[in-house]
PDB file of N, CA, C and O in Angstrom:
ATOM      1  N   MET A   1      37.165  27.823  22.221  1.00  0.00           N
ATOM      2  CA  MET A   1      36.580  27.321  21.049  1.00  0.00           C
ATOM      3  C   MET A   1      35.544  26.199  21.364  1.00  0.00           C
ATOM      4  O   MET A   1      34.449  26.108  20.809  1.00  0.00           O
ATOM      5  N   LYS A   2      36.043  25.320  22.363  1.00  0.00           N
ATOM      6  CA  LYS A   2      35.257  24.218  22.698  1.00  0.00           C
ATOM      7  C   LYS A   2      33.967  24.626  23.583  1.00  0.00           C
ATOM      8  O   LYS A   2      32.917  23.985  23.543  1.00  0.00           O
ATOM      9  N   LYS A   3      34.164  25.721  24.354  1.00  0.00           N
ATOM     10  CA  LYS A   3      33.052  26.231  25.112  1.00  0.00           C
ATOM     11  C   LYS A   3      32.026  26.834  24.224  1.00  0.00           C
ATOM     12  O   LYS A   3      30.835  26.614  24.441  1.00  0.00           O
ATOM     13  N   TRP A   4      32.456  27.662  23.132  1.00  0.00           N
ATOM     14  CA  TRP A   4      31.614  28.275  22.241  1.00  0.00           C
ATOM     15  C   TRP A   4      30.838  27.196  21.519  1.00  0.00           C
ATOM     16  O   TRP A   4      29.621  27.344  21.401  1.00  0.00           O
ATOM     17  N   LEU A   5      31.399  26.183  21.054  1.00  0.00           N
ATOM     18  CA  LEU A   5      30.892  25.169  20.259  1.00  0.00           C
ATOM     19  C   LEU A   5      29.803  24.407  21.089  1.00  0.00           C
ATOM     20  O   LEU A   5      28.750  24.073  20.545  1.00  0.00           O
ATOM     21  N   CYS A   6      30.058  24.132  22.413  1.00  0.00           N
ATOM     22  CA  CYS A   6      29.213  23.518  23.339  1.00  0.00           C
ATOM     23  C   CYS A   6      27.927  24.421  23.554  1.00  0.00           C
ATOM     24  O   CYS A   6      26.779  23.975  23.546  1.00  0.00           O
ATOM     25  N   PHE A   7      28.241  25.635  23.731  1.00  0.00           N
ATOM     26  CA  PHE A   7      27.181  26.593  23.969  1.00  0.00           C
ATOM     27  C   PHE A   7      26.202  26.741  22.773  1.00  0.00           C
ATOM     28  O   PHE A   7      24.981  26.827  22.911  1.00  0.00           O
ATOM     29  N   SER A   8      26.874  26.762  21.557  1.00  0.00           N
ATOM     30  CA  SER A   8      26.013  27.008  20.242  1.00  0.00           C
ATOM     31  C   SER A   8      25.194  25.636  20.124  1.00  0.00           C
ATOM     32  O   SER A   8      24.007  25.690  19.801  1.00  0.00           O
ATOM     33  N   PHE A   9      25.759  24.514  20.358  1.00  0.00           N
ATOM     34  CA  PHE A   9      25.016  23.266  20.239  1.00  0.00           C
ATOM     35  C   PHE A   9      23.873  23.199  21.165  1.00  0.00           C
ATOM     36  O   PHE A   9      22.781  22.787  20.771  1.00  0.00           O
ATOM     37  N   SER A  10      24.082  23.605  22.446  1.00  0.00           N
ATOM     38  CA  SER A  10      23.065  23.563  23.514  1.00  0.00           C
ATOM     39  C   SER A  10      21.897  24.597  23.184  1.00  0.00           C
ATOM     40  O   SER A  10      20.722  24.325  23.429  1.00  0.00           O
ATOM     41  N   ALA A  11      22.282  25.744  22.637  1.00  0.00           N
ATOM     42  CA  ALA A  11      21.257  26.664  22.196  1.00  0.00           C
ATOM     43  C   ALA A  11      20.478  26.231  21.114  1.00  0.00           C
ATOM     44  O   ALA A  11      19.275  26.495  21.089  1.00  0.00           O
ATOM     45  N   LEU A  12      21.097  25.508  20.091  1.00  0.00           N
ATOM     46  CA  LEU A  12      20.417  25.029  18.968  1.00  0.00           C
ATOM     47  C   LEU A  12      19.419  23.858  19.417  1.00  0.00           C
ATOM     48  O   LEU A  12      18.281  23.790  18.953  1.00  0.00           O
ATOM     49  N   ILE A  13      19.866  23.038  20.251  1.00  0.00           N
ATOM     50  CA  ILE A  13      19.010  21.960  20.822  1.00  0.00           C
ATOM     51  C   ILE A  13      17.803  22.541  21.507  1.00  0.00           C
ATOM     52  O   ILE A  13      16.685  22.087  21.266  1.00  0.00           O
ATOM     53  N   LEU A  14      17.982  23.474  22.306  1.00  0.00           N
ATOM     54  CA  LEU A  14      16.948  24.086  23.143  1.00  0.00           C
ATOM     55  C   LEU A  14      15.909  24.880  22.238  1.00  0.00           C
ATOM     56  O   LEU A  14      14.705  24.829  22.490  1.00  0.00           O
ATOM     57  N   TYR A  15      16.401  25.589  21.214  1.00  0.00           N
ATOM     58  CA  TYR A  15      15.546  26.184  20.287  1.00  0.00           C
ATOM     59  C   TYR A  15      14.783  25.313  19.394  1.00  0.00           C
ATOM     60  O   TYR A  15      13.617  25.584  19.108  1.00  0.00           O
ATOM     61  N   GLY A  16      15.412  24.233  18.918  1.00  0.00           N
ATOM     62  CA  GLY A  16      14.724  23.174  18.168  1.00  0.00           C
ATOM     63  C   GLY A  16      13.766  22.386  18.852  1.00  0.00           C
ATOM     64  O   GLY A  16      12.806  21.930  18.231  1.00  0.00           O
ATOM     65  N   CYS A  17      13.927  22.163  20.127  1.00  0.00           N
ATOM     66  CA  CYS A  17      13.033  21.384  20.961  1.00  0.00           C
ATOM     67  C   CYS A  17      11.934  22.135  21.531  1.00  0.00           C
ATOM     68  O   CYS A  17      10.991  21.531  22.041  1.00  0.00           O
ATOM     69  N   SER A  18      11.974  23.415  21.487  1.00  0.00           N
ATOM     70  CA  SER A  18      10.835  24.212  22.055  1.00  0.00           C
ATOM     71  C   SER A  18       9.687  24.306  20.974  1.00  0.00           C
ATOM     72  O   SER A  18       9.869  24.648  19.805  1.00  0.00           O
ATOM     73  N   ASN A  19       8.473  23.952  21.539  1.00  0.00           N
ATOM     74  CA  ASN A  19       7.304  23.934  20.630  1.00  0.00           C
ATOM     75  C   ASN A  19       6.425  25.136  20.842  1.00  0.00           C
ATOM     76  O   ASN A  19       5.709  25.524  19.919  1.00  0.00           O
ATOM     77  N   ASN A  20       6.439  25.737  21.985  1.00  0.00           N
ATOM     78  CA  ASN A  20       5.584  26.796  22.353  1.00  0.00           C
ATOM     79  C   ASN A  20       4.088  26.623  22.208  1.00  0.00           C
ATOM     80  O   ASN A  20       3.323  27.574  22.047  1.00  0.00           O
ATOM     81  N   GLY A  21       3.695  25.294  22.276  1.00  0.00           N
ATOM     82  CA  GLY A  21       2.216  24.856  22.127  1.00  0.00           C
ATOM     83  C   GLY A  21       1.680  24.958  20.741  1.00  0.00           C
ATOM     84  O   GLY A  21       0.486  24.729  20.551  1.00  0.00           O
ATOM     85  N   LYS A  22       2.484  25.292  19.740  1.00  0.00           N
ATOM     86  CA  LYS A  22       2.014  25.314  18.421  1.00  0.00           C
ATOM     87  C   LYS A  22       2.010  23.927  17.768  1.00  0.00           C
ATOM     88  O   LYS A  22       2.883  23.095  18.017  1.00  0.00           O
ATOM     89  N   LYS A  23       1.036  23.722  16.957  1.00  0.00           N
ATOM     90  CA  LYS A  23       1.044  22.470  16.148  1.00  0.00           C
ATOM     91  C   LYS A  23       1.367  22.845  14.707  1.00  0.00           C
ATOM     92  O   LYS A  23       0.825  23.822  14.191  1.00  0.00           O
ATOM     93  N   SER A  24       2.229  22.096  14.056  1.00  0.00           N
ATOM     94  CA  SER A  24       2.648  22.503  12.679  1.00  0.00           C
ATOM     95  C   SER A  24       1.928  21.534  11.766  1.00  0.00           C
ATOM     96  O   SER A  24       1.425  20.513  12.235  1.00  0.00           O
ATOM     97  N   GLU A  25       1.865  21.817  10.491  1.00  0.00           N
ATOM     98  CA  GLU A  25       1.271  20.909   9.554  1.00  0.00           C
ATOM     99  C   GLU A  25       2.077  19.681   9.312  1.00  0.00           C
ATOM    100  O   GLU A  25       1.559  18.729   8.728  1.00  0.00           O
ATOM    101  N   ASP A  26       3.311  19.640   9.721  1.00  0.00           N
ATOM    102  CA  ASP A  26       4.186  18.507   9.574  1.00  0.00           C
ATOM    103  C   ASP A  26       4.048  17.430  10.588  1.00  0.00           C
ATOM    104  O   ASP A  26       4.724  16.403  10.532  1.00  0.00           O
ATOM    105  N   ASP A  27       3.128  17.679  11.559  1.00  0.00           N
ATOM    106  CA  ASP A  27       2.854  16.586  12.540  1.00  0.00           C
ATOM    107  C   ASP A  27       1.957  15.614  11.992  1.00  0.00           C
ATOM    108  O   ASP A  27       0.811  15.914  11.659  1.00  0.00           O
ATOM    109  N   PHE A  28       2.476  14.351  11.876  1.00  0.00           N
ATOM    110  CA  PHE A  28       1.720  13.312  11.345  1.00  0.00           C
ATOM    111  C   PHE A  28       1.596  12.155  12.314  1.00  0.00           C
ATOM    112  O   PHE A  28       2.484  12.035  13.158  1.00  0.00           O
ATOM    113  N   ALA A  29       0.611  11.306  12.290  1.00  0.00           N
ATOM    114  CA  ALA A  29       0.373  10.097  12.954  1.00  0.00           C
ATOM    115  C   ALA A  29       0.596   8.996  12.088  1.00  0.00           C
ATOM    116  O   ALA A  29      -0.221   8.759  11.198  1.00  0.00           O
ATOM    117  N   TYR A  30       1.674   8.249  12.254  1.00  0.00           N
ATOM    118  CA  TYR A  30       2.032   7.123  11.501  1.00  0.00           C
ATOM    119  C   TYR A  30       1.601   5.733  12.085  1.00  0.00           C
ATOM    120  O   TYR A  30       1.628   5.503  13.294  1.00  0.00           O
ATOM    121  N   GLN A  31       1.221   4.867  11.191  1.00  0.00           N
ATOM    122  CA  GLN A  31       0.854   3.507  11.751  1.00  0.00           C
ATOM    123  C   GLN A  31       1.345   2.395  10.712  1.00  0.00           C
ATOM    124  O   GLN A  31       1.390   2.607   9.500  1.00  0.00           O
ATOM    125  N   LEU A  32       1.674   1.301  11.258  1.00  0.00           N
ATOM    126  CA  LEU A  32       1.978   0.183  10.404  1.00  0.00           C
ATOM    127  C   LEU A  32       0.754  -0.700  10.201  1.00  0.00           C
ATOM    128  O   LEU A  32       0.039  -1.029  11.147  1.00  0.00           O
ATOM    129  N   MET A  33       0.535  -1.069   8.967  1.00  0.00           N
ATOM    130  CA  MET A  33      -0.660  -2.012   8.667  1.00  0.00           C
ATOM    131  C   MET A  33      -0.236  -2.907   7.686  1.00  0.00           C
ATOM    132  O   MET A  33       0.279  -2.533   6.633  1.00  0.00           O
ATOM    133  N   VAL A  34      -0.458  -4.257   8.030  1.00  0.00           N
ATOM    134  CA  VAL A  34      -0.172  -5.357   7.189  1.00  0.00           C
ATOM    135  C   VAL A  34      -1.410  -5.521   6.271  1.00  0.00           C
ATOM    136  O   VAL A  34      -2.516  -5.761   6.756  1.00  0.00           O
ATOM    137  N   THR A  35      -1.197  -5.380   4.869  1.00  0.00           N
ATOM    138  CA  THR A  35      -2.216  -5.501   3.970  1.00  0.00           C
ATOM    139  C   THR A  35      -2.348  -6.886   3.358  1.00  0.00           C
ATOM    140  O   THR A  35      -3.467  -7.356   3.154  1.00  0.00           O
ATOM    141  N   ASP A  36      -1.241  -7.553   3.059  1.00  0.00           N
ATOM    142  CA  ASP A  36      -1.290  -8.877   2.434  1.00  0.00           C
ATOM    143  C   ASP A  36      -0.296  -9.668   3.193  1.00  0.00           C
ATOM    144  O   ASP A  36       0.796  -9.182   3.485  1.00  0.00           O
ATOM    145  N   SER A  37      -0.643 -10.889   3.526  1.00  0.00           N
ATOM    146  CA  SER A  37       0.144 -11.889   4.134  1.00  0.00           C
ATOM    147  C   SER A  37      -0.305 -13.213   3.774  1.00  0.00           C
ATOM    148  O   SER A  37      -1.457 -13.398   3.383  1.00  0.00           O
ATOM    149  N   ILE A  38       0.642 -14.258   3.896  1.00  0.00           N
ATOM    150  CA  ILE A  38       0.350 -15.611   3.767  1.00  0.00           C
ATOM    151  C   ILE A  38       0.987 -16.335   4.878  1.00  0.00           C
ATOM    152  O   ILE A  38       1.922 -15.851   5.517  1.00  0.00           O
ATOM    153  N   GLN A  39       0.475 -17.510   5.112  1.00  0.00           N
ATOM    154  CA  GLN A  39       1.111 -18.448   6.132  1.00  0.00           C
ATOM    155  C   GLN A  39       1.335 -19.761   5.433  1.00  0.00           C
ATOM    156  O   GLN A  39       0.386 -20.333   4.897  1.00  0.00           O
ATOM    157  N   VAL A  40       2.607 -20.287   5.415  1.00  0.00           N
ATOM    158  CA  VAL A  40       3.011 -21.408   4.869  1.00  0.00           C
ATOM    159  C   VAL A  40       3.407 -22.406   5.901  1.00  0.00           C
ATOM    160  O   VAL A  40       4.254 -22.107   6.743  1.00  0.00           O
ATOM    161  N   ASP A  41       2.813 -23.631   5.878  1.00  0.00           N
ATOM    162  CA  ASP A  41       3.232 -24.721   6.844  1.00  0.00           C
ATOM    163  C   ASP A  41       4.437 -25.439   6.197  1.00  0.00           C
ATOM    164  O   ASP A  41       4.279 -26.497   5.589  1.00  0.00           O
ATOM    165  N   TYR A  42       5.586 -24.875   6.331  1.00  0.00           N
ATOM    166  CA  TYR A  42       6.791 -25.434   5.696  1.00  0.00           C
ATOM    167  C   TYR A  42       7.965 -25.017   6.655  1.00  0.00           C
ATOM    168  O   TYR A  42       8.037 -23.860   7.069  1.00  0.00           O
ATOM    169  N   GLN A  43       8.862 -25.956   6.993  1.00  0.00           N
ATOM    170  CA  GLN A  43       9.857 -25.769   8.004  1.00  0.00           C
ATOM    171  C   GLN A  43      11.131 -25.390   7.316  1.00  0.00           C
ATOM    172  O   GLN A  43      12.065 -24.982   8.006  1.00  0.00           O
ATOM    173  N   GLY A  44      11.250 -25.485   6.059  1.00  0.00           N
ATOM    174  CA  GLY A  44      12.588 -25.113   5.377  1.00  0.00           C
ATOM    175  C   GLY A  44      12.761 -23.633   5.153  1.00  0.00           C
ATOM    176  O   GLY A  44      12.031 -22.823   5.723  1.00  0.00           O
ATOM    177  N   ASN A  45      13.750 -23.264   4.303  1.00  0.00           N
ATOM    178  CA  ASN A  45      14.113 -21.915   3.950  1.00  0.00           C
ATOM    179  C   ASN A  45      13.392 -21.630   2.643  1.00  0.00           C
ATOM    180  O   ASN A  45      13.977 -21.842   1.581  1.00  0.00           O
ATOM    181  N   LEU A  46      12.177 -21.171   2.669  1.00  0.00           N
ATOM    182  CA  LEU A  46      11.420 -21.016   1.507  1.00  0.00           C
ATOM    183  C   LEU A  46      11.484 -19.682   0.884  1.00  0.00           C
ATOM    184  O   LEU A  46      11.453 -18.677   1.595  1.00  0.00           O
ATOM    185  N   PHE A  47      11.571 -19.608  -0.399  1.00  0.00           N
ATOM    186  CA  PHE A  47      11.670 -18.386  -1.171  1.00  0.00           C
ATOM    187  C   PHE A  47      10.514 -18.395  -2.177  1.00  0.00           C
ATOM    188  O   PHE A  47      10.442 -19.313  -2.994  1.00  0.00           O
ATOM    189  N   LEU A  48       9.603 -17.403  -2.153  1.00  0.00           N
ATOM    190  CA  LEU A  48       8.476 -17.417  -3.116  1.00  0.00           C
ATOM    191  C   LEU A  48       8.879 -16.830  -4.390  1.00  0.00           C
ATOM    192  O   LEU A  48       9.485 -15.759  -4.380  1.00  0.00           O
ATOM    193  N   TYR A  49       8.595 -17.442  -5.520  1.00  0.00           N
ATOM    194  CA  TYR A  49       8.956 -16.943  -6.801  1.00  0.00           C
ATOM    195  C   TYR A  49       7.729 -16.371  -7.607  1.00  0.00           C
ATOM    196  O   TYR A  49       7.854 -15.353  -8.288  1.00  0.00           O
ATOM    197  N   ASP A  50       6.618 -17.013  -7.516  1.00  0.00           N
ATOM    198  CA  ASP A  50       5.499 -16.585  -8.419  1.00  0.00           C
ATOM    199  C   ASP A  50       4.189 -16.930  -7.786  1.00  0.00           C
ATOM    200  O   ASP A  50       4.139 -17.772  -6.889  1.00  0.00           O
ATOM    201  N   TYR A  51       3.164 -16.328  -8.209  1.00  0.00           N
ATOM    202  CA  TYR A  51       1.701 -16.642  -7.785  1.00  0.00           C
ATOM    203  C   TYR A  51       0.783 -16.677  -9.059  1.00  0.00           C
ATOM    204  O   TYR A  51       0.830 -15.772  -9.892  1.00  0.00           O
ATOM    205  N   ASP A  52       0.003 -17.685  -9.167  1.00  0.00           N
ATOM    206  CA  ASP A  52      -0.935 -17.829 -10.249  1.00  0.00           C
ATOM    207  C   ASP A  52      -2.360 -17.447  -9.706  1.00  0.00           C
ATOM    208  O   ASP A  52      -2.902 -18.142  -8.846  1.00  0.00           O
ATOM    209  N   HIS A  53      -2.889 -16.441 -10.177  1.00  0.00           N
ATOM    210  CA  HIS A  53      -4.206 -15.973  -9.737  1.00  0.00           C
ATOM    211  C   HIS A  53      -5.417 -16.867 -10.126  1.00  0.00           C
ATOM    212  O   HIS A  53      -6.424 -16.920  -9.421  1.00  0.00           O
ATOM    213  N   SER A  54      -5.269 -17.584 -11.308  1.00  0.00           N
ATOM    214  CA  SER A  54      -6.380 -18.427 -11.733  1.00  0.00           C
ATOM    215  C   SER A  54      -6.473 -19.693 -10.915  1.00  0.00           C
ATOM    216  O   SER A  54      -7.582 -20.164 -10.665  1.00  0.00           O
ATOM    217  N   SER A  55      -5.300 -20.300 -10.461  1.00  0.00           N
ATOM    218  CA  SER A  55      -5.405 -21.579  -9.648  1.00  0.00           C
ATOM    219  C   SER A  55      -5.107 -21.285  -8.199  1.00  0.00           C
ATOM    220  O   SER A  55      -5.165 -22.222  -7.402  1.00  0.00           O
ATOM    221  N   ASP A  56      -4.791 -20.062  -7.775  1.00  0.00           N
ATOM    222  CA  ASP A  56      -4.464 -19.680  -6.440  1.00  0.00           C
ATOM    223  C   ASP A  56      -3.294 -20.554  -5.890  1.00  0.00           C
ATOM    224  O   ASP A  56      -3.312 -20.994  -4.740  1.00  0.00           O
ATOM    225  N   GLN A  57      -2.338 -20.769  -6.714  1.00  0.00           N
ATOM    226  CA  GLN A  57      -1.218 -21.579  -6.244  1.00  0.00           C
ATOM    227  C   GLN A  57       0.102 -20.684  -6.249  1.00  0.00           C
ATOM    228  O   GLN A  57       0.243 -19.753  -7.041  1.00  0.00           O
ATOM    229  N   PHE A  58       1.039 -21.037  -5.317  1.00  0.00           N
ATOM    230  CA  PHE A  58       2.268 -20.285  -5.172  1.00  0.00           C
ATOM    231  C   PHE A  58       3.407 -21.182  -5.751  1.00  0.00           C
ATOM    232  O   PHE A  58       3.309 -22.406  -5.668  1.00  0.00           O
ATOM    233  N   LEU A  59       4.413 -20.627  -6.296  1.00  0.00           N
ATOM    234  CA  LEU A  59       5.583 -21.311  -6.680  1.00  0.00           C
ATOM    235  C   LEU A  59       6.763 -20.939  -5.748  1.00  0.00           C
ATOM    236  O   LEU A  59       7.178 -19.780  -5.723  1.00  0.00           O
ATOM    237  N   GLY A  60       7.276 -21.863  -5.023  1.00  0.00           N
ATOM    238  CA  GLY A  60       8.364 -21.491  -4.207  1.00  0.00           C
ATOM    239  C   GLY A  60       9.545 -22.577  -4.335  1.00  0.00           C
ATOM    240  O   GLY A  60       9.385 -23.631  -4.949  1.00  0.00           O
ATOM    241  N   MET A  61      10.755 -22.218  -3.693  1.00  0.00           N
ATOM    242  CA  MET A  61      11.914 -22.985  -3.785  1.00  0.00           C
ATOM    243  C   MET A  61      12.548 -23.010  -2.404  1.00  0.00           C
ATOM    244  O   MET A  61      12.685 -21.952  -1.790  1.00  0.00           O
ATOM    245  N   ASP A  62      12.936 -24.149  -1.898  1.00  0.00           N
ATOM    246  CA  ASP A  62      13.784 -24.294  -0.741  1.00  0.00           C
ATOM    247  C   ASP A  62      15.185 -23.891  -1.106  1.00  0.00           C
ATOM    248  O   ASP A  62      15.791 -24.541  -1.958  1.00  0.00           O
ATOM    249  N   ASN A  63      15.773 -22.784  -0.470  1.00  0.00           N
ATOM    250  CA  ASN A  63      17.065 -22.374  -0.820  1.00  0.00           C
ATOM    251  C   ASN A  63      18.191 -23.366  -0.465  1.00  0.00           C
ATOM    252  O   ASN A  63      19.251 -23.408  -1.090  1.00  0.00           O
ATOM    253  N   GLY A  64      17.900 -24.135   0.547  1.00  0.00           N
ATOM    254  CA  GLY A  64      18.896 -25.105   1.092  1.00  0.00           C
ATOM    255  C   GLY A  64      19.065 -26.333   0.286  1.00  0.00           C
ATOM    256  O   GLY A  64      20.179 -26.774   0.006  1.00  0.00           O
ATOM    257  N   THR A  65      17.934 -26.896  -0.096  1.00  0.00           N
ATOM    258  CA  THR A  65      17.884 -28.269  -0.827  1.00  0.00           C
ATOM    259  C   THR A  65      17.502 -28.127  -2.379  1.00  0.00           C
ATOM    260  O   THR A  65      17.550 -29.071  -3.167  1.00  0.00           O
ATOM    261  N   ASP A  66      17.136 -26.884  -2.696  1.00  0.00           N
ATOM    262  CA  ASP A  66      16.710 -26.714  -4.182  1.00  0.00           C
ATOM    263  C   ASP A  66      15.496 -27.476  -4.548  1.00  0.00           C
ATOM    264  O   ASP A  66      15.289 -27.866  -5.697  1.00  0.00           O
ATOM    265  N   ASP A  67      14.693 -27.683  -3.547  1.00  0.00           N
ATOM    266  CA  ASP A  67      13.325 -28.401  -3.820  1.00  0.00           C
ATOM    267  C   ASP A  67      12.377 -27.395  -4.404  1.00  0.00           C
ATOM    268  O   ASP A  67      12.372 -26.251  -3.950  1.00  0.00           O
ATOM    269  N   ILE A  68      11.570 -27.746  -5.387  1.00  0.00           N
ATOM    270  CA  ILE A  68      10.607 -26.817  -5.944  1.00  0.00           C
ATOM    271  C   ILE A  68       9.232 -27.186  -5.175  1.00  0.00           C
ATOM    272  O   ILE A  68       8.864 -28.354  -5.045  1.00  0.00           O
ATOM    273  N   ILE A  69       8.560 -26.154  -4.713  1.00  0.00           N
ATOM    274  CA  ILE A  69       7.237 -26.361  -3.861  1.00  0.00           C
ATOM    275  C   ILE A  69       6.209 -25.588  -4.600  1.00  0.00           C
ATOM    276  O   ILE A  69       6.368 -24.420  -4.955  1.00  0.00           O
ATOM    277  N   ILE A  70       5.080 -26.343  -4.826  1.00  0.00           N
ATOM    278  CA  ILE A  70       3.819 -25.671  -5.426  1.00  0.00           C
ATOM    279  C   ILE A  70       2.790 -25.679  -4.364  1.00  0.00           C
ATOM    280  O   ILE A  70       1.677 -25.199  -4.579  1.00  0.00           O
TER     281      ILE A  70
END
């Protein structure tokens, strides 16, 4: 039973990994791209709550000391 299971698993791996030089439509090229980011000059544990578009200000809070930061 163990030998048969080992043989079946090996055959499945070999069949699944063989490509035969064919490209399928499922081949995609993925990339990671950062679209929005901010840099905050603050040393605490900052959590951002809101952003005001008209004044370009962020509302944040330090989770350790409960200080509100604008």
